[in-house]
C-alpha positions in Angstrom: 100.9 -188.7 -142.1 101.1 -185.8 -139.6 102.5 -188.1 -137.0 105.3 -188.9 -139.4 105.9 -185.2 -140.0 106.0 -184.5 -136.2 108.4 -187.4 -135.7 110.7 -186.1 -138.5 110.6 -182.6 -137.0 111.5 -184.0 -133.6 114.4 -186.0 -135.2 115.7 -182.9 -136.9 115.5 -181.0 -133.7 117.5 -183.6 -131.8 120.1 -183.9 -134.6 120.6 -180.1 -134.4 121.0 -180.3 -130.7 123.6 -183.1 -131.2 125.5 -181.0 -133.7 125.6 -178.0 -131.3 126.5 -180.3 -128.3 129.3 -181.9 -130.2 130.7 -178.5 -131.2 130.5 -177.3 -127.7 132.1 -180.5 -126.4 135.0 -180.1 -128.8 135.6 -176.5 -127.7 135.5 -177.4 -124.0 137.8 -180.5 -124.7 140.4 -178.1 -126.2 140.1 -175.8 -123.2 140.8 -178.8 -120.8 144.1 -179.5 -122.5 145.1 -175.9 -122.9 144.3 -174.9 -119.3 147.1 -173.2 -117.5 146.1 -174.0 -113.9 144.7 -177.1 -112.3 141.8 -175.0 -111.1 140.8 -174.0 -114.7 141.3 -177.6 -115.8 138.9 -178.9 -113.2 136.3 -176.2 -114.1 136.5 -177.2 -117.8 136.2 -180.9 -116.9 133.0 -180.2 -115.0 131.6 -178.4 -118.0 132.7 -181.3 -120.2 130.9 -183.7 -117.9 127.7 -181.7 -118.1 127.9 -181.6 -121.9 128.5 -185.3 -122.2 125.5 -186.0 -120.0 123.3 -183.9 -122.4 124.8 -185.9 -125.4 124.0 -189.2 -123.6 120.4 -188.2 -123.1 120.1 -187.3 -126.8 121.8 -190.7 -127.6 119.2 -192.5 -125.6 116.5 -190.8 -127.6 118.2 -191.7 -130.9 118.6 -195.3 -129.7 114.8 -195.5 -129.0 114.1 -194.3 -132.5 116.5 -196.8 -134.0 114.9 -199.7 -132.1 111.4 -198.5 -133.0 109.6 -199.2 -136.3 108.4 -195.6 -136.9 111.6 -194.5 -138.6 112.4 -196.1 -141.9 115.8 -194.5 -142.8 118.0 -195.2 -139.7 121.4 -194.5 -141.3 121.6 -190.9 -140.1 120.5 -191.8 -136.6 123.2 -194.6 -136.5 125.8 -192.1 -137.6 124.9 -189.6 -134.9 124.8 -192.3 -132.3 128.3 -193.3 -133.2 129.4 -189.7 -133.1 128.1 -189.3 -129.6 129.8 -192.6 -128.6 133.2 -191.4 -129.8 132.8 -188.3 -127.7 132.0 -190.5 -124.8 135.2 -192.4 -125.3 137.2 -189.1 -125.4 135.5 -188.0 -122.2 136.4 -191.3 -120.6 140.1 -190.7 -121.3 139.9 -187.2 -119.8 138.1 -188.6 -116.7 140.7 -191.3 -116.3 143.6 -188.8 -116.5 141.8 -186.7 -113.9 141.3 -189.5 -111.5 144.8 -190.9 -111.8 146.6 -190.3 -108.5 149.9 -188.4 -108.8 152.1 -191.1 -107.1 150.4 -194.2 -108.5 152.2 -196.3 -111.0 150.2 -194.7 -113.8 150.7 -191.2 -112.5 154.4 -191.6 -112.2 154.6 -193.2 -115.7 152.6 -190.2 -117.1 154.9 -187.7 -115.5 157.8 -189.3 -117.4 156.0 -188.4 -120.6 156.6 -184.7 -121.2 154.2 -182.5 -123.0 155.6 -181.1 -126.3 156.6 -177.7 -124.9 158.6 -179.3 -122.0 160.2 -181.8 -124.5 161.4 -178.9 -126.6 162.9 -177.2 -123.6 164.6 -180.4 -122.5 166.0 -180.9 -126.0 167.3 -177.3 -126.2 169.0 -177.7 -122.8 170.6 -180.9 -123.8 171.8 -179.4 -127.1 173.3 -176.3 -125.3 175.1 -178.7 -122.9 176.6 -180.6 -125.8 177.7 -177.5 -127.5 179.3 -176.2 -124.3 181.1 -179.5 -123.9 182.4 -179.3 -127.5 183.6 -175.8 -127.0 185.4 -176.8 -123.7 187.1 -179.7 -125.5 188.2 -177.4 -128.3 189.6 -174.9 -125.7 191.5 -177.8 -124.0 192.9 -178.9 -127.3 194.0 -175.4 -128.2 195.6 -174.8 -124.8 197.5 -178.1 -125.2 198.6 -177.1 -128.6 199.8 -173.7 -127.3 201.7 -175.3 -124.5 203.5 -177.7 -126.8 204.3 -175.0 -129.3 205.6 -172.6 -126.7 207.8 -175.2 -125.2 209.3 -175.8 -128.6 209.4 -179.5 -128.2 206.1 -180.5 -129.9 205.2 -181.0 -133.5 202.9 -178.7 -135.3 199.5 -180.1 -135.8 197.0 -178.9 -138.3 
């Protein structure tokens, strides 16, 4: 019975570490995408890699418990294993983005996709350009109307 208690204590300890690790992973993940400079981004990616390695070691421990016969209720362990695996997938995406060369086909395609802030700027610039064009057209129409009215030959237009 005491072996069972020791095992349950160990499982609880690992689950607590997984919770803390996932929370830290999420914080660092946010920092990677909000980093201003490439240098900061690389630093955060290194931290993210360290954290995912810790989570992978915990996952290996969980997998060994799942495959063993000592633990009866494996639902919680399966849930935590899946959680770690989703974080591993997220890290794989970050790693792929990092390793994509700037002038490769993927890198060039990714440059075409603007981040939301840049997209807002581009939309605003386009809108301002359209408004200026409309104003210039209105000025041209008004100038033409003034010329026709001052010459006395044209009709009045409303």
